[in-house]
C-alpha positions, 0 to 999 in steps of 0.5 A, spaced: 540 720 199 545 726 198 551 723 199 557 723 194 563 720 192 568 722 188 574 720 183 579 723 178 579 721 172 588 720 169 592 726 168 596 729 161 588 729 158 584 735 156 576 734 160 569 737 157 566 739 163 559 736 163 554 733 168 550 726 166 545 721 169 547 714 173 540 711 172 535 710 177 539 713 183 543 720 182 546 722 178 555 725 176 558 731 173 565 732 171 569 738 172 575 741 167 580 738 171 578 732 171 573 731 178 567 726 178 562 726 182 557 722 183 552 725 188 546 720 190 538 721 191 533 717 195 532 711 191 539 709 195 536 708 201 531 703 198 536 698 195 542 693 196 548 691 192 547 697 188 553 697 182 554 699 175 560 701 170 562 709 168 565 711 162 568 716 159 572 716 153 576 723 150 582 723 144 586 729 146 591 730 149 594 735 154 601 734 151 604 740 147 609 735 143 609 729 139 612 722 141 610 717 147 607 719 154 605 716 160 598 716 162 598 714 170 590 712 172 589 713 180 584 706 182 584 704 189 589 699 189 594 704 187 595 708 180 596 704 174 600 707 167 599 707 160 604 709 154 600 712 149 604 715 143 602 722 141 603 723 132 604 730 129 599 733 124 603 733 119 611 732 117 614 727 113 619 720 113 624 723 110 626 730 106 632 732 104 635 739 103 643 742 100 648 747 099 654 749 098 658 752 102 659 760 104 663 765 099 665 764 091 667 757 088 665 753 094 668 748 095 664 743 100 656 741 099 652 740 105 646 735 105 641 735 111 637 729 112 631 730 116 628 724 119 621 722 122 618 729 123 611 725 122 613 722 130 613 715 127 616 709 132 624 708 129 626 701 129 634 699 128 632 705 123 638 706 117 639 712 113 644 712 107 646 717 102 650 716 095 654 721 095 653 724 087 659 723 083 665 730 083 663 730 091 668 726 097 664 725 104 668 728 109 664 727 114 658 726 118 654 729 124 646 727 127 642 731 131 635 730 134 630 735 133 625 738 137 618 737 132 611 740 135 603 738 133 604 740 126 611 736 125 614 742 124 622 742 127 623 747 132 630 746 136 636 742 134 638 738 140 646 737 141 651 732 136 649 725 138 656 721 139 658 716 134 659 709 138 654 710 143 648 713 138 649 711 131 655 707 128 657 710 120 659 707 115 664 709 110 659 711 105 656 714 111 650 710 112 648 711 119 644 706 123 641 708 129 644 703 136 642 705 144 637 709 145 635 710 139 634 703 137 627 704 138 625 711 138 619 716 136 625 721 136 626 726 129 633 727 126 638 731 122 644 727 119 648 732 116 653 729 111 659 734 109 663 733 102 669 736 098 667 737 092 673 734 088 678 738 083 675 735 077 668 737 077 670 744 078 670 746 070 675 750 067 670 754 063 667 756 068 660 757 070 655 751 074 655 745 076 649 741 079 649 736 084 644 731 085 643 725 090 637 722 094 637 719 100 634 713 104 631 711 109 631 703 112 626 703 117 623 695 120 623 693 112 620 699 109 624 704 104 623 712 104 627 716 099 628 723 098 632 727 093 635 734 093 640 739 088 646 743 090 647 748 085 655 751 086 658 757 081 665 757 078 670 762 075 674 761 069 680 757 070 684 763 066 682 769 062 687 775 059 684 782 058 687 787 054 688 793 059 690 798 054 696 803 052 701 807 056 697 814 056 705 817 055 706 815 048 711 809 049 707 804 045 707 799 052 700 795 052 698 792 058 696 785 058 691 782 064 692 774 066 686 771 071 689 765 073 685 760 077 679 765 079 675 758 079 680 755 086 681 748 084 686 745 087 691 744 082 698 739 082 705 742 084 708 744 078 702 747 075 705 753 069 703 759 066 705 762 059 704 767 055 707 768 049 707 774 044 706 774 037 708 780 032 714 784 034 711 785 041 717 784 046 716 784 054 718 788 058 719 790 066 717 783 070 710 782 071 706 783 077 702 778 081 696 781 086 
């Protein structure tokens, strides 16, 4: 009576302190750090070959980030390890956003495809993105993401290495390889596309680009779509600035050319034709 036995439950698990019975032979207690103590009573002095099973169940790990983690189970024969996967409570298989390059008359659309913020297993995953009409793929980059327990992105890592971590074909399809061929990692795939000159309207205004990215993971296909809008000035406009104030009967005209900043071919010209009795005076000024 009064003898006790202590042992440690696995780390990485949140424990609820408490006490309980060992049947006719004593009590047990569990500390917050996972230390279990068996304390025996007088009944052990009158019996031999006393044995039994002790079970403890807990579903909450102490992990602060999703992904694979290892539980180490200490035993008299040595540690036993087991891997578990901690999944976030939110996130998506795939999501997508698009934005144009900065400044007026944008030249590029950048598409950000975010994959696996729900912490699932990716096996030989492929990410494809059909570039919208009027754009041409310029570059592709893949970044690992850090997510929290709700599936929110908290940090973006350094770009992965093409040929080692992933491959990309001429259509922009990314295939995860190497260390990421089987992974629970979240990623961002950044596609940079150039806007074709033919897609920029001569009369100015807005152009909307739509497209859909697809995650192909172990036979399951998941799509995500996004829209980006670019605004442009007109190719050609002309305005009357008024007459000289000195009474010389000279009129001033202004021609605004290529305010959409299109990439125009060599040899493109502007012709300004006067009508009536007007005649050009002096040289035009380019600004």
